[in-house]
C-alpha positions in Angstrom: -24.9 -2.2 75.5 -25.5 -4.6 72.7 -28.4 -4.3 70.3 -28.7 -8.1 70.2 -29.8 -10.3 73.1 -29.6 -14.1 73.0 -30.5 -16.8 75.4 -32.3 -19.9 76.2 -33.8 -22.3 78.8 -32.0 -24.5 81.3 -31.9 -27.6 79.0 -31.1 -25.7 75.8 -34.2 -26.9 73.9 -35.5 -23.3 73.5 -33.3 -20.5 72.2 -34.3 -16.9 71.5 -32.9 -13.6 70.3 -34.0 -10.0 70.2 -32.3 -7.7 67.7 -32.8 -4.6 69.7 -31.6 -3.0 72.9 -33.8 -3.4 75.9 -36.6 -0.9 76.5 -36.2 -1.3 80.3 -35.1 -3.7 83.0 -37.1 -4.1 86.2 -37.5 -6.3 89.2 -41.1 -7.4 89.6 -42.4 -8.2 93.1 -46.0 -9.2 92.1 -47.3 -12.4 93.6 -47.8 -14.1 90.3 -44.2 -13.5 89.2 -43.0 -14.7 92.6 -45.1 -17.9 92.3 -44.2 -18.6 88.7 -40.5 -18.3 89.4 -40.3 -19.6 92.9 -38.3 -16.5 93.9 -38.6 -13.3 96.0 -38.9 -11.3 92.7 -38.1 -11.7 89.0 -36.0 -9.4 86.9 -37.6 -8.8 83.5 -36.0 -7.4 80.4 -38.4 -5.8 78.0 -37.7 -5.8 74.2 -39.8 -4.6 71.3 -42.0 -7.5 70.2 -41.1 -7.0 66.5 -37.4 -7.6 67.4 -38.0 -10.9 69.3 -37.8 -14.4 67.8 -37.6 -17.9 69.1 -34.8 -19.4 67.1 -35.0 -23.0 68.3 -37.5 -25.2 70.0 -40.7 -23.3 69.4 -42.6 -26.6 69.8 -41.2 -26.8 73.4 -42.6 -23.4 74.4 -45.9 -23.6 76.3 -48.1 -20.7 77.3 -50.0 -20.3 80.5 -52.7 -17.7 80.8 -52.0 -16.4 84.3 -54.7 -13.7 84.0 -57.2 -12.8 81.3 -54.8 -10.4 79.7 -51.4 -12.1 80.3 -49.4 -15.1 79.1 -46.4 -16.6 80.8 -44.3 -18.9 78.6 -42.1 -21.8 79.7 -40.1 -24.7 78.3 -42.2 -27.8 78.6 -39.0 -29.9 78.7 -37.1 -28.4 81.6 -39.7 -26.0 83.1 -37.7 -22.8 82.7 -40.0 -19.8 83.0 -38.9 -17.6 80.2 -41.3 -14.9 78.7 -44.2 -12.7 79.7 -46.6 -11.0 77.3 -49.7 -8.9 78.2 -52.3 -6.6 76.6 -51.0 -3.8 78.8 -47.6 -4.0 77.0 -48.9 -5.3 73.7 -45.8 -4.2 71.7 -43.3 -5.8 74.1 -42.0 -9.2 75.1 -40.6 -9.5 78.6 -37.7 -11.9 79.0 -36.7 -13.4 82.3 -33.2 -11.9 82.9 -31.8 -15.2 84.1 -32.3 -16.8 80.7 -30.2 -14.2 78.8 -26.7 -15.2 77.8 -23.6 -13.2 78.8 -22.4 -10.7 77.9 -25.4 -8.6 78.9 -24.8 -5.6 81.1 -28.1 -3.9 81.5 -29.0 -3.5 85.1 -32.4 -3.2 86.8 -33.7 0.4 86.9 -36.6 0.0 89.3 -38.5 -2.3 91.7 -42.1 -2.7 90.3 -45.0 -3.9 92.4 -42.8 -3.3 95.5 -45.9 -2.8 97.6 -46.7 -6.5 96.9 -43.3 -7.7 97.9 -42.7 -10.9 99.9 -43.0 -10.0 103.6 -39.8 -12.0 104.3 -37.7 -9.9 101.9 -35.4 -7.3 103.5 -34.2 -5.2 100.6 -32.2 -2.0 101.0 -30.8 -1.0 97.6 -30.9 2.4 95.9 -33.3 1.5 93.1 -36.6 3.4 93.0 -39.5 1.4 94.5 -42.9 1.6 92.9 -46.2 0.0 93.7 -49.9 0.6 94.0 -52.6 -0.7 91.6 -50.5 -0.2 88.5 -47.3 -1.5 90.1 -45.4 1.6 89.0 -46.7 4.4 91.1 -44.1 6.1 93.4 -44.1 4.8 96.9 -43.3 6.9 100.0 -40.2 5.4 101.6 
């Protein structure tokens, strides 16, 4: 796995890089991620905050405070939802996996907030499923 991640938004106005291997990769099923991305769940790639940099189009990145302790960032030009930062993970930046350029081969390791999943999602993979108040507590399957 590479120690450098690069990517950008749909229109190319925003580009970013992280000069570190991912800390983790997870599928998040919380209702805010689902609504922000218009999807059944979102795959996030966590990187150390000190390794992350927006290399082009910082003026196009807009933040939305989705809760008192969390910011979701998107490209104001094309609407791509791109990053997530929260006090809970203050030393990390979470990057939406879909915005990372190939080659990138890190696979999701877990389903987080699975207890909050969309009721229309029928998912039967082998990844651990976590939930509860923290989103990462083991669930009985």
